N, C-alpha and C positions, 0 to 999 in steps of 0.2 A: 654566905652559904659555902659549906665545905665542898671541895672538889671530889668527885667520884674517883677513887684510886685507880679505876680502870679507864680513865678518860684517854690516856695516851694510846692504849690498845684500840679503843673505839676510833680514834682519829686515824690510826694506821690502817684499820680495816677499810675505812672510807677512801683513804688515799690510794691504797692498792686496788680497791674496787673500781675507782674512777678510771684508772689506767687500763684495767682488764676490760671494762665495758667500752672504753674508747676504741680498743682494738677490735671488739665485736662490731661497733658502729662502722669502723673503717672497712671491715670485711663486706658488710652489706648482704642483702637478700635479693635474689633475682626475681623480677616480676614479668609476667606475660602482658605486655602493654596492649597487644592486639586483642587478647581475651577481654581485658578491662574495657576497652572502647566498645567492642561488640556487645558486651553484657550491659553496659550503661545505656546504649541505644535501645536495646530490647526492654530493659526495665523502665525506661522513660515512657515508652509506648504503653507498657503494661500498667503503669501507675496512672497515666492519663485516662485510660479506658476504665479502670476501677474507680477513679474519682468521679467520672461522668456517671457511672452506674449508681454510685453512692448518692449523688445529688438528685437522682430521680426517686429516691425512697421517701416515704411519708415521714420517717424519722428526721431526715435532713430538712424537709419542708417545714415541719413543726419547729425544729431548731432555728431555722432562718426567721420564721415568724416571731418566735419568742425573743430573738436577738435584736430584731428591728434594725438591722444593718447587715453589713457584709460578714458572712460566717467564714472564719478561718478554721478549716477542719483539723489543722495541725496545732491549734492553740489549746493547751490543757486548761487554761483559765476559762475560756469560753465553754469548753466541754463540761468542766466541773460545774459551772453556773447553770448550764442547761439541765444536767442530770440531777443535781442535788438541790438547786434553788427553784428551778421551774418545775421539773417533773417530780420533785420531792422523793427521789429514790434514796434508799439507805445504803451508804457505803460500808463495806466490811472493814475498810481501813481508812485512816485519816492521815493527812500530812501534819507536819509539826505545827502549822498555823491553825489546825482544826478543820480545814477544808477537806471534803471527801476526796480520796485519792483517785488519780486517773492512770495509775500504773497498770501494766498488762494484766496481772493477776486479779486485781480488783475489778477491772472492767469485764473480764471473763466471767466473774461470779455474778454479774448482773444479768447474764444469760439473755442478752439482746442481740439478735442476729446481725443487725446493722453495725454494732460495735465490733463484731468479729471482722467485718469487712474493713472498717476503719483501722483496726489494728494491723491487718495485712498491708494496707496502704502505707501506714507508718513504718512497718518493718522493712518493706521494699525501699522506701525513700531513705531510710537510715543506712541500709546496705550501700545504696548508690552514692549518697552524699557524704556519709561519714567515713566509709572504708574505701570503696573503689575510687572515688574522686581524690581522696588523700593519696592513695598509691600512685595514681596518674600524675598528680601535682608534684609529688616529692621525688619521683624516680629520676635518676640521672644515668643515662646510657643503659637503661634497662635494669637498674638496681636501686633499691631504697636503702637508706642508711638511718634507721630510727635512732633517736637520741635516748639514752638511758640516764636519768638524773638521780642523784643521791642526796639532794639538798632541799627538796620541796615538800616532802610528806612528814607530817608530825610524828608518825610512828617510826620514822627512820627506815621506812621501806623505800623502794625505788618507784619512779614514775617514768613514763615514756611519752615522746611526742615527735612530730615531724617525720613520719606519722606515728600515732600511738599504737605501738606494736602489742601492748598489753591489753588492749580493749577489743581485740578481735573476737567475734561472737563464739560462744562455746555451748551455751544452753540450748539455743535453737539450732537444730541440726541443718536445716535448709540454709539458714543464714551463714552458718559456719562453713558449709561446703562451698557456697558461692564465693565467699571471701578467700578461703584458703586455696581454691583452685587457681588463684592469681599468683601464688608464691611458689618459687622453685629453688632448688639448690643450684650450685654451679654445674655446668654440663659434665656428665659422667660421675656425679656425686649423688648423695641421698641425704634426706633430712633424718635427724635423730632427735628425740625429745626425752629428757631424763627428768622425771617428776618425783619429788619427795612425797612419799605416801603418808597422808594424815599428819603432816609435819607440825601444824599448829596445835593439834591435840597432844602430840608427844612433847612439844616444848612447854605447853601449859602444865603437863604433869611434872616437869622439872621444877616448876614454881611451887605448885600446891602439894605435890607428893602424896596425893590421895592413894591409900593402899589398894583400893579396888581398881582404880584406874591403872596403877602400876602393874597389877596382876594381869589385867586385860592386855596391856602392851607387851609385857615381858613374856607372857605365855602364849601370845598371839591368839587370844580368844576373840570371838566375833561379837563385839559390843553392839553393833548395829543390828545384827541378826537377833540378838537377845531382846533389843528394844522393839523390833518388828513383831516378835512373838507377843510381847506384852501389850503393845498398842493395838494390834489387829486381831487379837484373840486367836492366835495360832497354837494348836496343840504341839506341833513341831515345825521347825523351820526347814524348808527345802529351798536351797539356793537357786534351783532352776525354776520352780513354780512361783516362788515368792520374791524374786529378785527386785521387782518394782517396789514392793512393800518395804524391802530393806532400804532401798534408795530413798523412799519417802521418810522412813524413820531417821535415816542418817542426815539428809539434807532439809527435812521438814521439822525435825524435833531435836535431835541430839546437838547438831552444830548450832542451830538458833538458840537453844537453851544455854550452851556454853558461851555464846556471844551476848547474852542478856535479854533475849526475847522471852515472851511469856506464853502460857498455854493457849490463849484464844487465837493468837496469830498462827501458832503452830498447828492447831486443829484445823483451821481454815486452809492453810497451805497443804497439809497432808490430804485432807478429804477432797477439797475442790481443785487444788492444783495438780497433785499427783493422782488422786483417785477419780477425778472427773465427775464428782458428785455435785449436785446442785446446792445452793446456799441455804435452801429451806428444808422441807421434808424430803425424804428419800423413798423412792419406789424400789421394789425388788429388781427391777430391770435396769436401774441406773448404775453408772460407774464403770470402771474398767473391768475386764474379765480376768479373774484370778482363779486358777485351779478349775477352770471350766464353768464358772458361774460369776454373775455380776457382783461387784463389791457391795452394792446395795443389798442384795439378797444375803450375802455373808453377814453383814452387820445386823440385818433384820433378825436373823437366827440367834444373834447375841443380845437382842433387845435394844439395839441402837437404831433409831428410826429417823433421825434428823441431825443437822449440824449442831444444833443446840445440845442435844444429848451427847454427841461426840465430844463437844467442848467440855462438858462436865466430866466425861471419862478421862480426857487428857489433863484436866485440872488435878485429878487424883494421881495420875501417873507423874505429873510434874512434882507434886509433893513427895511422892515416893522416890523420885529420881534424885532429889537433893537431900531428902531426909534419911533415906536408908541406903541408896546405892552409892552416892558420892558425898557423904557428909563433910569429909575433910576438905574437899574442893569448895563446898559452900562456905565453910568457916574461913578458908583462905581469902575468898572474895571479900568478905566483910572486914577481915583484918587488913587486907591490902588497901581497901577504901579508906579505912580509918587512918592508916599511915599517910596516905596522900593528904587527907584533911588536916593532919597535924603538921606536916612539913611543906606541903605545896608542891611536891615533886615525887617521882618514883624512879628508881634505878633498875635498869634492865640487867639481866645476867651477862649481857655482852658488853657492859661498860657504858652504855648510853643512858642519859638522864632525860626523862620527859617531865616538863613542867608547864605551868600556865593553867588556864581554866579548863577543867575536864569534868564531864559527868561520870557517874559511877561506871557505866558500861565502857566508856573511853578508858577510864583508869584501869579497868581489869583487862581490856583487850589490847591496849597499846603495847604493853611489855611482851605479850605473847606474839603478836603480829610482828613486832620489830625484831625480836630475837629469832623467830622462825626465818624471817628474810635474811638475817645475818648469817644463819647457817647456810643458806643458799649462796650468799655472796662469798663467804669463805670458800665454799666448794668451787664456785666459779673462778675465783682467783687462783686457787691451787691447780685446778684442771687446766686453765689457760697457761700457767707456768709449765706444767708437765708436757703439754702439747707442743709448746715452743721449744723447750729443751730437747724433746725427743725428735725434733724435725718432722713432726707429723704434717701431712697435707690437710688433715681435717682441722676445722676451725669452729670455735664458738661464735655464734652470730647473734645471740640475744637471750633474754630471760623473761619469763612471765611469772612473777611472784615466787612460786615454789618449784619452778621447772627451768631447765636450761635447754636451749635449742642449739643444735650443732649442724654444720654442713660437713658430711663425712665422706671420705673416699672409701669405696666398698672393700678395698684390700685391707683397710685398717679397722673395719667394723668391730671385730671381736676384741682387738686390743683397746680400742676406745671405750667399749662397753665395760671392759674389766677395769680400766682406769677410773671410770665414773663410779663404779661400785666400790672400789678401794677408797677413793677420796671421800665419798659421801657417807659411807657406812662404817669405815674403819679409821681413816685418818682424822676426820672431824671430831669424833668422840674422844680420841686420844689428845687432840689439841685443846679441847674444852671439857675439863673433867666434871663440870656441872651437868653435862648430858648424862642422865642416869637411866635412860631407856634405850632400847635398840632402835636404830634408824633403818628405814627401808626406802629403796628407790625403785620406781617402775620405769622401764625403758621401752619406748616405741620407735619404730622406724618406718620409713616409706620406701617403696621400690626406687631403684636408681632412675634418675631423671624424671621422677614423678612429682606431682604437686604435693603440698602439705596436707591434702585432704585424705589421702589413702594410708592412714597409719595402722600398723599392726603391732602387737606385743612382741618384743624381742627377748628371747630366753637364752642366756649364756650356756654354752656346752659344758 
């Protein structure tokens, strides 16, 4: 097998990245140990009370009878057997083994009140056991020092452990607040988070070079707003009224389609997950309120009366998405897959080589995910270098996929923000000429001495 001519550059990136991340690990993140212990005690009592209430329900009694043994309410295997083998319910989603899924979205669609209680118990238990316990266990003198690894993930992205700083909840607001309230900057400092905006979409465009996608990115058009109009039958898009529908289109259709999902899962996610509509037929009173009326009523006025009808609608949009809107992107995916089948490996734009057994979605997603992270890693290394050379008091303390987390002195706030913008949006594209689209970074900060929960957008003067 021939060596990738950029192998040395790839090695150097990892070498420098390990050193920069080691300095972030050494710096550490302050934790409020007293808050953690108080919260754990409160959550333990709350979980015990909720579990006792759950065991008094007819749902649990029937589950116990059907199991003919001790029920473990935290066992997904037992729950799946009861729901799909005993009660013969139909799962909207299946696992790789063909068993009905017990993930949160699938269970919510079954519309069983007792399952909502069970999900709440599991959510609280995960916050306590996975996050707060880990912070308490790993802290040393009131600081945690998460490890950031560059040698464990097949896509050449990073991972984190002891504790896992990259797994802090983000989707569930209550869970996110509970966990982030435990994390603080050094006294007299503030948290800053710099997040590459839509980085994987931008890096994907550098691979497939679809002209429609390039136009969206270069002219700063709102692709997700356009898709929301098409998916939800909007005559015009109003960012204030239709914000949730845009998020549904973005996270429930556009990104899943880019990553290899298909119309049926997308339809269910958008309608039931984002729109809060039931899995069967829809009444005019069902769903979230958009523009002063329920989503179910809006769809009824357009002739969509059930999830099945919405799935058929999304199937047509999916065909249009790849056939008319992004045909070059679709053609690149097929070409990229055939290249892997021929050679057994794929080369990333950043000099890394992925090889071994991969499915089609893996083959298409790995080079995008890897190269996108390498953009973040290059920026992390460069910013670390500039902060040290400039004798800044501010420090990099971690990274989460497409974002960098800093502990910043308030007197250096504007200077650090300008450095971040320069490194991420100007220096990186100059260093890597294969980046053919503009890059964008969003910066958020917390007040001085505040926890990581109270972020607001920071705009440079």
